PyMOL CGO cylinders between C-alpha atoms (Angstrom):
from pymol import cmd
from pymol.cgo import CYLINDER

trace = [
    CYLINDER, 6.30, 152.19, -5.81, 5.83, 150.56, -2.45, 0.3, 1, 1, 1, 1, 1, 1,
    CYLINDER, 5.83, 150.56, -2.45, 5.62, 147.15, -4.22, 0.3, 1, 1, 1, 1, 1, 1,
    CYLINDER, 5.62, 147.15, -4.22, 9.10, 147.82, -5.60, 0.3, 1, 1, 1, 1, 1, 1,
    CYLINDER, 9.10, 147.82, -5.60, 10.44, 148.37, -2.07, 0.3, 1, 1, 1, 1, 1, 1,
    CYLINDER, 10.44, 148.37, -2.07, 8.60, 145.33, -0.81, 0.3, 1, 1, 1, 1, 1, 1,
    CYLINDER, 8.60, 145.33, -0.81, 10.16, 143.21, -3.59, 0.3, 1, 1, 1, 1, 1, 1,
    CYLINDER, 10.16, 143.21, -3.59, 13.62, 144.54, -2.72, 0.3, 1, 1, 1, 1, 1, 1,
    CYLINDER, 13.62, 144.54, -2.72, 13.08, 143.75, 0.95, 0.3, 1, 1, 1, 1, 1, 1,
    CYLINDER, 13.08, 143.75, 0.95, 11.94, 140.22, 0.16, 0.3, 1, 1, 1, 1, 1, 1,
    CYLINDER, 11.94, 140.22, 0.16, 14.97, 139.80, -2.08, 0.3, 1, 1, 1, 1, 1, 1,
    CYLINDER, 14.97, 139.80, -2.08, 17.36, 140.91, 0.65, 0.3, 1, 1, 1, 1, 1, 1,
    CYLINDER, 17.36, 140.91, 0.65, 15.67, 139.12, 3.53, 0.3, 1, 1, 1, 1, 1, 1,
    CYLINDER, 15.67, 139.12, 3.53, 14.63, 135.82, 1.92, 0.3, 1, 1, 1, 1, 1, 1,
    CYLINDER, 14.63, 135.82, 1.92, 16.28, 135.16, -1.41, 0.3, 1, 1, 1, 1, 1, 1,
    CYLINDER, 16.28, 135.16, -1.41, 19.88, 136.25, -0.72, 0.3, 1, 1, 1, 1, 1, 1,
    CYLINDER, 19.88, 136.25, -0.72, 20.24, 134.24, 2.54, 0.3, 1, 1, 1, 1, 1, 1,
    CYLINDER, 20.24, 134.24, 2.54, 18.67, 131.21, 0.86, 0.3, 1, 1, 1, 1, 1, 1,
    CYLINDER, 18.67, 131.21, 0.86, 21.12, 131.42, -2.04, 0.3, 1, 1, 1, 1, 1, 1,
    CYLINDER, 21.12, 131.42, -2.04, 24.04, 131.82, 0.38, 0.3, 1, 1, 1, 1, 1, 1,
    CYLINDER, 24.04, 131.82, 0.38, 22.86, 128.85, 2.43, 0.3, 1, 1, 1, 1, 1, 1,
    CYLINDER, 22.86, 128.85, 2.43, 22.55, 126.64, -0.63, 0.3, 1, 1, 1, 1, 1, 1,
    CYLINDER, 22.55, 126.64, -0.63, 25.93, 127.79, -1.96, 0.3, 1, 1, 1, 1, 1, 1,
    CYLINDER, 25.93, 127.79, -1.96, 27.49, 126.96, 1.40, 0.3, 1, 1, 1, 1, 1, 1,
    CYLINDER, 27.49, 126.96, 1.40, 25.91, 123.49, 1.34, 0.3, 1, 1, 1, 1, 1, 1,
    CYLINDER, 25.91, 123.49, 1.34, 27.42, 122.90, -2.11, 0.3, 1, 1, 1, 1, 1, 1,
    CYLINDER, 27.42, 122.90, -2.11, 30.85, 124.43, -1.48, 0.3, 1, 1, 1, 1, 1, 1,
    CYLINDER, 30.85, 124.43, -1.48, 31.59, 122.62, 1.79, 0.3, 1, 1, 1, 1, 1, 1,
    CYLINDER, 31.59, 122.62, 1.79, 31.54, 119.11, 0.25, 0.3, 1, 1, 1, 1, 1, 1,
    CYLINDER, 31.54, 119.11, 0.25, 33.33, 120.43, -2.86, 0.3, 1, 1, 1, 1, 1, 1,
    CYLINDER, 33.33, 120.43, -2.86, 36.19, 121.75, -0.74, 0.3, 1, 1, 1, 1, 1, 1,
    CYLINDER, 36.19, 121.75, -0.74, 36.32, 118.48, 1.19, 0.3, 1, 1, 1, 1, 1, 1,
    CYLINDER, 36.32, 118.48, 1.19, 36.56, 116.58, -2.09, 0.3, 1, 1, 1, 1, 1, 1,
    CYLINDER, 36.56, 116.58, -2.09, 39.36, 118.93, -3.14, 0.3, 1, 1, 1, 1, 1, 1,
    CYLINDER, 39.36, 118.93, -3.14, 41.29, 118.10, 0.05, 0.3, 1, 1, 1, 1, 1, 1,
    CYLINDER, 41.29, 118.10, 0.05, 40.78, 114.37, -0.51, 0.3, 1, 1, 1, 1, 1, 1,
    CYLINDER, 40.78, 114.37, -0.51, 41.96, 114.69, -4.11, 0.3, 1, 1, 1, 1, 1, 1,
    CYLINDER, 41.96, 114.69, -4.11, 45.09, 116.53, -3.00, 0.3, 1, 1, 1, 1, 1, 1,
    CYLINDER, 45.09, 116.53, -3.00, 45.78, 113.82, -0.43, 0.3, 1, 1, 1, 1, 1, 1,
    CYLINDER, 45.78, 113.82, -0.43, 45.33, 111.11, -3.06, 0.3, 1, 1, 1, 1, 1, 1,
    CYLINDER, 45.33, 111.11, -3.06, 47.68, 112.98, -5.39, 0.3, 1, 1, 1, 1, 1, 1,
    CYLINDER, 47.68, 112.98, -5.39, 50.42, 113.24, -2.74, 0.3, 1, 1, 1, 1, 1, 1,
    CYLINDER, 50.42, 113.24, -2.74, 50.11, 109.63, -1.62, 0.3, 1, 1, 1, 1, 1, 1,
    CYLINDER, 50.11, 109.63, -1.62, 49.83, 108.35, -5.19, 0.3, 1, 1, 1, 1, 1, 1,
    CYLINDER, 49.83, 108.35, -5.19, 53.07, 110.10, -6.10, 0.3, 1, 1, 1, 1, 1, 1,
    CYLINDER, 53.07, 110.10, -6.10, 54.74, 108.57, -3.05, 0.3, 1, 1, 1, 1, 1, 1,
    CYLINDER, 54.74, 108.57, -3.05, 53.42, 105.13, -4.01, 0.3, 1, 1, 1, 1, 1, 1,
    CYLINDER, 53.42, 105.13, -4.01, 54.86, 105.37, -7.53, 0.3, 1, 1, 1, 1, 1, 1,
    CYLINDER, 54.86, 105.37, -7.53, 58.38, 105.20, -6.12, 0.3, 1, 1, 1, 1, 1, 1,
    CYLINDER, 58.38, 105.20, -6.12, 57.60, 101.87, -4.45, 0.3, 1, 1, 1, 1, 1, 1,
    CYLINDER, 57.60, 101.87, -4.45, 56.44, 100.26, -7.69, 0.3, 1, 1, 1, 1, 1, 1,
    CYLINDER, 56.44, 100.26, -7.69, 59.87, 99.99, -9.32, 0.3, 1, 1, 1, 1, 1, 1,
    CYLINDER, 59.87, 99.99, -9.32, 60.48, 96.33, -8.28, 0.3, 1, 1, 1, 1, 1, 1,
    CYLINDER, 60.48, 96.33, -8.28, 57.11, 95.14, -9.63, 0.3, 1, 1, 1, 1, 1, 1,
    CYLINDER, 57.11, 95.14, -9.63, 58.57, 93.86, -12.95, 0.3, 1, 1, 1, 1, 1, 1,
    CYLINDER, 58.57, 93.86, -12.95, 60.82, 91.56, -10.90, 0.3, 1, 1, 1, 1, 1, 1,
    CYLINDER, 60.82, 91.56, -10.90, 57.67, 89.77, -9.71, 0.3, 1, 1, 1, 1, 1, 1,
    CYLINDER, 57.67, 89.77, -9.71, 57.26, 88.23, -13.16, 0.3, 1, 1, 1, 1, 1, 1,
    CYLINDER, 57.26, 88.23, -13.16, 60.85, 86.93, -13.05, 0.3, 1, 1, 1, 1, 1, 1,
    CYLINDER, 60.85, 86.93, -13.05, 60.24, 85.54, -9.57, 0.3, 1, 1, 1, 1, 1, 1,
    CYLINDER, 60.24, 85.54, -9.57, 57.08, 83.79, -10.79, 0.3, 1, 1, 1, 1, 1, 1,
    CYLINDER, 57.08, 83.79, -10.79, 58.99, 82.18, -13.66, 0.3, 1, 1, 1, 1, 1, 1,
    CYLINDER, 58.99, 82.18, -13.66, 61.81, 81.06, -11.36, 0.3, 1, 1, 1, 1, 1, 1,
    CYLINDER, 61.81, 81.06, -11.36, 59.37, 79.57, -8.85, 0.3, 1, 1, 1, 1, 1, 1,
    CYLINDER, 59.37, 79.57, -8.85, 57.59, 77.67, -11.62, 0.3, 1, 1, 1, 1, 1, 1,
    CYLINDER, 57.59, 77.67, -11.62, 60.90, 76.25, -12.83, 0.3, 1, 1, 1, 1, 1, 1,
    CYLINDER, 60.90, 76.25, -12.83, 61.97, 75.35, -9.29, 0.3, 1, 1, 1, 1, 1, 1,
    CYLINDER, 61.97, 75.35, -9.29, 58.62, 73.70, -8.61, 0.3, 1, 1, 1, 1, 1, 1,
    CYLINDER, 58.62, 73.70, -8.61, 59.04, 71.48, -11.64, 0.3, 1, 1, 1, 1, 1, 1,
    CYLINDER, 59.04, 71.48, -11.64, 62.57, 70.56, -10.60, 0.3, 1, 1, 1, 1, 1, 1,
    CYLINDER, 62.57, 70.56, -10.60, 61.47, 69.86, -7.02, 0.3, 1, 1, 1, 1, 1, 1,
    CYLINDER, 61.47, 69.86, -7.02, 58.73, 67.52, -8.23, 0.3, 1, 1, 1, 1, 1, 1,
    CYLINDER, 58.73, 67.52, -8.23, 61.24, 65.67, -10.42, 0.3, 1, 1, 1, 1, 1, 1,
    CYLINDER, 61.24, 65.67, -10.42, 63.67, 65.43, -7.50, 0.3, 1, 1, 1, 1, 1, 1,
    CYLINDER, 63.67, 65.43, -7.50, 61.05, 64.12, -5.08, 0.3, 1, 1, 1, 1, 1, 1,
    CYLINDER, 61.05, 64.12, -5.08, 59.79, 61.64, -7.63, 0.3, 1, 1, 1, 1, 1, 1,
    CYLINDER, 59.79, 61.64, -7.63, 63.31, 60.32, -8.13, 0.3, 1, 1, 1, 1, 1, 1,
    CYLINDER, 63.31, 60.32, -8.13, 64.15, 60.37, -4.42, 0.3, 1, 1, 1, 1, 1, 1,
    CYLINDER, 64.15, 60.37, -4.42, 60.88, 58.72, -3.38, 0.3, 1, 1, 1, 1, 1, 1,
    CYLINDER, 60.88, 58.72, -3.38, 62.03, 55.13, -3.81, 0.3, 1, 1, 1, 1, 1, 1,
    CYLINDER, 62.03, 55.13, -3.81, 65.23, 55.89, -1.88, 0.3, 1, 1, 1, 1, 1, 1,
    CYLINDER, 65.23, 55.89, -1.88, 63.34, 57.01, 1.16, 0.3, 1, 1, 1, 1, 1, 1,
]
cmd.load_cgo(trace, "trace")
């Protein structure tokens, strides 16, 4: 019977604190990751509103390409005049 009490004492004095320590070492980084994920979610939602003009970048690229071609033609034609 005394072995039963000794086993219970070891369980309470050694095993339970060890399990709590290990759980704390796992939960602390997990909660930090949760805070980072919430921050990313908030800032990602705020960023989505700033992405509306992105399709206009393709139009700008096409217009710049056309203007570049016209500028080269103009400078080629104006070269002998200068």
